[in-house]
Every structure is written in C-alpha cells, then in structure tokens.
C-alpha positions in Angstrom: -0.2 -0.4 0.1 1.0 3.1 -1.6 1.8 5.7 2.0 0.9 8.7 0.1 -2.2 7.1 -0.2 -2.6 6.6 2.6 -1.9 10.5 3.3 -4.0 11.5 1.5 -6.9 8.9 2.1 -6.9 10.7 6.3 -7.0 13.7 4.7 -9.7 12.8 3.2 -11.8 11.5 5.3 -11.0 13.7 8.3 -12.2 16.3 5.6 -15.0 14.6 4.8 -16.5 13.9 8.0 -16.2 18.0 8.7 -17.9 18.6 5.6 -21.2 16.2 6.8 -21.1 17.6 10.6 -21.4 21.6 8.6 -23.9 20.5 6.7 -26.3 19.0 8.6 -25.3 22.4 10.9 -25.9 24.9 7.9 -29.1 22.9 7.3 -30.8 23.7 10.7 -29.8 27.5 10.2 -32.3 30.3 8.2 -31.9 31.5 5.0 -29.9 34.6 6.2 -25.9 35.5 6.0 -25.0 33.4 8.4 -26.0 30.8 6.3 -24.5 32.2 3.3 -20.9 31.7 5.1 -21.7 28.1 6.5 -22.0 27.5 3.0 -19.2 28.9 1.9 -16.6 27.8 4.2 -18.5 23.8 3.2 -17.8 24.5 -0.8 -14.2 25.9 0.2 -13.6 22.7 1.7 -15.7 20.8 -1.1 -12.9 22.3 -3.3 -10.4 20.7 -1.3 -12.1 17.8 -1.1 -12.4 17.3 -4.6 -8.3 18.2 -5.1 -7.5 15.7 -2.5 -9.3 13.0 -4.9 -7.2 14.3 -7.7 -4.4 13.5 -6.4 -5.3 10.5 -4.6 -6.1 8.9 -7.8 -3.1 10.2 -9.5 -0.7 8.4 -6.4 -3.1 5.3 -7.8 -2.7 5.0 -11.4 1.4 5.2 -10.6 1.3 2.1 -8.6 1.3 -2.2 -9.4 -1.9 -3.1 -11.3 -2.8 -5.6 -8.3 -2.6 -2.6 -6.0 -3.6 -0.1 -8.4 -7.5 -2.4 -8.6 -7.9 -1.5 -4.8 -7.2 1.7 -4.4 -9.0 2.5 -7.9 -12.1 0.9 -6.1 -11.7 2.4 -3.0 -11.4 6.0 -5.2 -15.1 5.7 -6.6 -16.2 5.3 -2.8 -14.9 7.9 -1.9 -15.8 9.6 -5.0 -19.7 8.7 -4.4 -19.6 10.4 -1.5 -18.1 13.5 -2.7 -20.5 14.0 -4.9 -23.1 13.2 -2.1 -21.5 16.0 -0.3 -21.6 18.3 -3.2 -25.5 17.6 -3.5 -26.1 18.9 0.1 -23.7 22.0 -0.7 -26.4 22.3 -3.7 -29.4 21.9 -1.3 -28.0 24.3 1.1 -27.4 27.5 -1.8 -30.5 26.7 -3.5 -34.0 27.6 -2.6 -35.5 26.6 -5.1 -36.3 23.0 -4.1 -37.7 21.4 -7.2 -35.2 23.0 -9.2 -32.5 21.2 -7.0 -34.3 17.9 -7.9 -34.3 17.9 -11.5 -30.2 18.6 -11.1 -29.9 16.3 -8.8 -31.4 13.7 -11.3 -29.5 15.1 -14.1 -26.3 15.4 -12.0 -27.1 11.3 -10.8 -27.4 10.9 -14.7 -24.5 12.3 -15.6 -22.5 10.4 -12.4 -23.5 7.3 -13.3 -22.6 8.1 -17.2 -18.9 9.2 -15.9 -18.7 6.3 -13.3 -19.2 3.1 -16.2 -16.9 5.5 -18.5 -14.4 5.8 -15.7 -15.1 1.8 -15.4 -14.5 1.2 -19.1 -11.2 2.9 -18.8 -9.4 1.9 -15.9 -10.8 -2.3 -17.4 -9.8 -0.8 -21.0 -6.1 0.5 -18.7 -5.3 -2.6 -16.9 -6.2 -4.6 -20.3 -3.9 -2.8 -22.0 -1.4 -2.8 -18.7 -1.8 -7.0 -19.2 -1.1 -6.5 -23.1 2.6 -4.3 -22.7 3.1 -6.9 -19.6 2.3 -9.5 -22.3 4.5 -8.0 -24.9 6.9 -7.3 -22.3 8.1 -11.2 -22.1 8.1 -12.9 -25.0 11.2 -9.8 -25.8 12.2 -10.8 -22.9 11.6 -14.6 -23.7 13.1 -13.9 -27.7 16.1 -11.7 -26.3 17.3 -15.4 -24.0 16.6 -17.6 -26.8 18.9 -15.4 -29.6 21.6 -15.1 -26.1 20.8 -18.9 -26.0 21.4 -19.5 -30.0 24.6 -17.3 -29.6 25.8 -19.4 -26.8 25.8 -22.2 -28.8 26.7 -21.0 -31.4 30.4 -19.4 -29.4 29.9 -23.5 -28.1 29.8 -24.8 -31.3 32.9 -22.8 -32.5 34.7 -23.9 -29.8 34.4 -27.6 -30.2 35.1 -27.1 -33.7 38.5 -25.1 -33.0 39.4 -28.1 -30.1 38.8 -30.6 -32.4 40.8 -29.0 -35.3 43.5 -28.5 -32.7 42.9 -31.9 -31.6 43.5 -33.5 -35.1 46.6 -30.9 -36.1 48.2 -33.0 -32.2 47.7 -36.3 -33.7 49.5 -34.7 -37.0 51.7 -34.3 -35.0 52.1 -37.3 -33.0 51.9 -39.1 -35.7 54.7 -37.2 -37.7 56.6 -38.6 -34.0 56.4 -42.1 -34.6 57.3 -41.4 -38.4 60.3 -39.9 -36.9 61.1 -42.6 -34.1 60.9 -45.8 -36.8 63.1 -43.4 -38.8 65.4 -42.8 -35.9 65.0 -46.9 -35.0 66.5 -47.9 -38.8 68.6 -45.8 -38.6 70.1 -46.9 -35.2 69.6 -50.5 -36.7 71.4 -50.4 -39.0 74.4 -48.5 -37.4 73.8 -51.3 -35.1 74.5 -54.1 -38.2 77.1 -51.6 -39.4 79.1 -51.5 -36.7 79.0 -55.3 -36.1 80.2 -56.1 -39.3 83.8 -53.6 -39.1 83.7 -55.5 -35.6 84.3 -59.1 -37.5 86.7 -56.9 -40.1 88.8 -55.7 -37.9 89.5 -58.8 -35.5 89.5 -61.2 -38.9 92.1 -59.0 -39.7 93.6 -58.9 -36.2 93.6 -62.3 -36.1 95.4 -62.8 -39.7 97.7 -60.1 -38.5 98.2 -62.4 -35.3 99.0 -64.6 -37.2 101.5 -63.4 -39.8 103.3 -62.0 -37.5 103.3 -65.7 -35.4 104.6 -67.5 -38.7 107.3 -64.7 -38.9 109.0 -65.8 -35.6 108.3 -69.8 -35.8 110.5 -69.4 -39.1 112.8 -66.8 -37.6 113.4 -68.6 -34.4 113.8 -72.3 -36.0 115.8 -72.2 -39.6 118.8 -70.8 -38.3 
C-alpha cells in the first residue's frame, strides 16, 4: 500500500466528516448571512476534497496493477461520497427545491455515466497494461532465445576449434612416430655396420697375429 495514498486518504476522510457535520449544522439555519457564510466555507472544503480525490487518483494509477485495482475501488467510494456532499451543498445554497431535484436527477445520470465510463477506461487501461506486460515477457523470451542461440553457436565454434587442435596434435604425433621409426631403422643399420666392422677388424687382427707368429717361427727355428 502507498504511504502517499494513505496520507491523502486520511486527509480526505477527516475533511469529509467535517463537511458532513457542517452541512447538517447549516441545514438547521434559516436563510441569511450566517447560512451563506457557512455554505461558502463548505464549498471551499468541497473544493479541497476534490483536489485530494484527484491526488489519490494520480497516485493510485502510478502503482502496480494489483495495488492499483484495490485503491481505485476505494477511490470510487470516495468519489460517490464527494458527489453526495456536492448535492448537499447545492440543496443548502438553492432556495428552489424542485430545481434542486431536477438537477439532482441530471447529476445522478451524469454521475452514473461518468462512473461507467471510468470503469470502462480502468478496465481498458488494465487490459492494455497486461498486454504490454505480455509483450515485454515475449520480447524477454525472444532475447533469451537469441542469447541461447548465440551461446550455442559459440560453443560449437569452440568445439570445432578444439577438434582442429586435436587433429593437428594427432598429425604431429603421427609425424613423431614416423621420425622415431626412421631413427630406429638408422640405429639398427648403424648397429649392423658396427658389428660388421668389428668382425672385419677382428679378422684383420687375427690374420696379423697369425702372420707375426709365422714370421717368428721361421726366424727362430730356421737359424
């Protein structure tokens, strides 16, 4: 509930009660200056009450729909109360009772039409506000869908980049395997060459040793 609305409401209720007492008091007075002065005071009070009604109406329409509906319902009661005060003032200030009765009937019809029109406008405003809220929710849903779609595209792009990275790494590993295989083949060939070279050197050494032994034999035993 709005504290501003409640403040206006308290002021109006106090003013309305005071004006009702003044109307009852003025009705007992005979026509004269005292009654005219009293009626003038009451009219000024009615004008103040009308200002408070307009302020309450503006404040109520600026609030949330759930709160606004409750306050506008109360406001209709206050408007009806103010119309009754205006009728009482008109009775006090008019000496012709028949004229007052006719004016009351006209005002009653106009008041009913005005209330019906106000109800229709309030229902239309409420429906328009609900439609605007629905439109906002739809727009918000569309924004969420677009953001989700953009996020999905971004994730797919990241996954594609990761896949490319993995394929590139796999190709590198495949190249490393090929290099290792080549290195193994080279090392195997080198090992075979070294074994062959060792065999050749061993054979040469054996031949040389045998030749030295033969030379020594001939020198020692043929002299």
